[in-house]
N, C-alpha and C positions, 0 to 999 in steps of 0.2 A: 307510560312506563317504558324505560329503556330496555331493549332486548340485550341479554348477555350473549356474548360470542364465546365459543369454545376455542381455546388456543390449540394450535396444531404443533406446538413446540414446547419444550421444557424451559425452565429458568436457566438451567445449565447451558442449553443450546443458545439461548438469548445472550448470555454472558460471553460465550465463546464467539458468537457472531460479532458482537460489539468489539471484542478484542481483535478479531480479524480485520474489521473495518478500520480500526485505529492503526493496525500494522500498515494497511494500504495508505492511509492518510500520512503516516510518518515517512513511508517510502517516497511518496510524492513530494513531501517537503524536502527531503534530501535531494531528490532529483532537481527540484526547483532551485535549490541552492547551487547545485552544479551548473545549472543554466545561467544563473546570475553571475557566478564566478567566470564562466567561459565568455559571456557577453561583455564582461568588464575588461577583458584582455584587449591588447592593441589589434590583434588579428584573430577574431573568434573562429574556431574550427566549426564550419557549417555542418560537416558530416556528424560531428559529435553532438551538436545542438539538435540536429534532426533525430539522431538516435535517442537522445534524452527525451525529446518531445514525444516520440513514438512510444517509448516506455511508459511515459505518463498516461498517454491515451489508452494503452493496454491495461494499465492498473485501474484507471477510471472505469473502463468497460468491465473489468473483472469485478470490481466492487459493485457496480450497478447491477450486474447479473447474479451476484451472490444472494443466496436464499438462507434464511435463518436455520432451516432444517436440513441443509445440505452439509451434513457432518463431515464428509470426506473433504470437500472443498474448503470449508472453514478451517479444518485442521491443517490442510496443505498450506494455506495462506499463512496461518500462524507459524507453522514450522519453517517454511522457506523464507518468507519475508522477515520473520522474527530473528532468524539466524543472520540474515544479511544486515539487519539493523544493529544487532549486537556487535557484529564484526566491525561495522562502520563506526559505532560509538566507541569501541575499544581502541580504534585507531585515532581517536580524537578528531575525526573528520578528515584525516589525511588520506585515507583509502578512498579511491573513487568508487562509485557505485558500479561503474562499468569496468 
């Protein structure tokens, strides 16, 4: 018989965590688009590309270290990245992430 495990987080925490992860994923996609656009220019700005790649690395690390029951960090990611994503989308992609 399979042993049941007790969850250490609520359904609400799980949903908030997944939303935070999706914010990170969306932010990374935006940054990857900026990288693609910059690399497509005749003379890519190496400093900008480095900054964009560093930001992606930071976001991946932040997502990897995120815990479902870390309510403060989950909320911070949703608030900060969520606002940046909304601003970016409202500009129809014209506003740079940086």
